[in-house]
C-alpha positions as CSV (number, residue, x, y, z in Angstrom):
1,M,-6.6,-2.9,3.9
2,K,-5.7,-1.6,0.5
3,F,-3.4,1.4,-0.1
4,L,-2.9,3.3,-3.4
5,L,0.7,4.3,-4.2
6,H,0.8,8.0,-5.2
7,H,0.9,8.6,-8.9
8,G,4.5,8.9,-10.2
9,L,6.1,6.6,-7.7
10,G,7.3,3.2,-8.8
11,Y,8.3,-0.2,-7.6
12,S,11.3,1.1,-5.8
13,S,9.0,2.8,-3.3
14,I,6.9,-0.4,-3.0
15,H,10.1,-2.5,-2.3
16,R,11.3,0.0,0.3
17,I,7.9,-0.2,2.0
18,G,7.9,-4.0,1.8
19,N,11.4,-4.2,3.3
20,Y,10.2,-2.0,6.2
21,L,7.1,-4.2,6.8
22,R,9.2,-7.3,6.9
23,S,11.6,-5.7,9.4
24,H,9.0,-4.0,11.6
25,G,5.7,-5.7,11.1
26,A,4.2,-9.0,10.0
27,G,5.4,-8.5,6.5
28,R,2.4,-10.1,4.8
29,H,1.5,-7.9,1.9
30,W,0.9,-8.1,-1.8
31,I,0.9,-5.8,-4.8
32,E,-2.0,-5.3,-7.2
33,R,-2.0,-3.3,-10.4
34,Y,-5.1,-1.9,-12.0
35,R,-5.3,0.5,-14.9
36,G,-1.9,2.0,-14.2
37,D,-2.5,2.3,-10.5
38,V,-0.4,0.3,-8.0
39,F,-1.9,-0.9,-4.8
40,L,-0.2,-2.3,-1.7
41,V,-2.5,-4.6,0.3
42,V,-2.0,-5.8,3.8
43,S,-4.0,-8.2,5.9
44,D,-2.5,-7.5,9.3
45,E,-3.6,-4.6,11.5
46,A,0.0,-4.0,12.7
47,D,1.1,-3.5,9.1
48,E,-1.9,-1.3,8.4
49,A,-0.9,0.9,11.3
50,I,2.7,1.1,10.0
51,L,1.6,2.1,6.6
52,R,-0.7,4.8,8.0
53,K,2.0,6.2,10.3
54,E,5.3,5.8,8.4
55,F,4.2,6.0,4.7
56,S,1.2,8.3,4.6
57,D,3.2,10.6,2.4
58,L,3.5,7.8,-0.3
59,L,0.1,6.0,0.1
60,D,-3.6,6.7,0.3
61,A,-5.9,4.3,2.0
62,V,-8.6,3.0,-0.3
63,N,-12.1,1.8,0.6
64,E,-12.0,-1.9,-0.3
65,T,-15.6,-1.8,-1.5
66,E,-14.5,0.4,-4.4
67,T,-13.7,-2.0,-7.2
68,D,-13.5,0.4,-10.1
69,G,-9.9,1.4,-9.4
70,I,-10.7,5.1,-9.9
71,R,-8.6,7.6,-7.8
72,R,-10.8,9.5,-5.4
């Protein structure tokens, strides 16, 4: 599942989220950048649940079939 970091937040937010995932979840995630947007991608359902519950104020879920990188 792919999540878009809210506009204006930087890598310190991504690092904080990554540290949380490593401590409380599977910790398998990666970062993608596209046209100024920063995405956090997880492959584990437990990590997806953590992101939806703990970090919904920082991230928006993105439909993975959208490949144009446009904010919706």
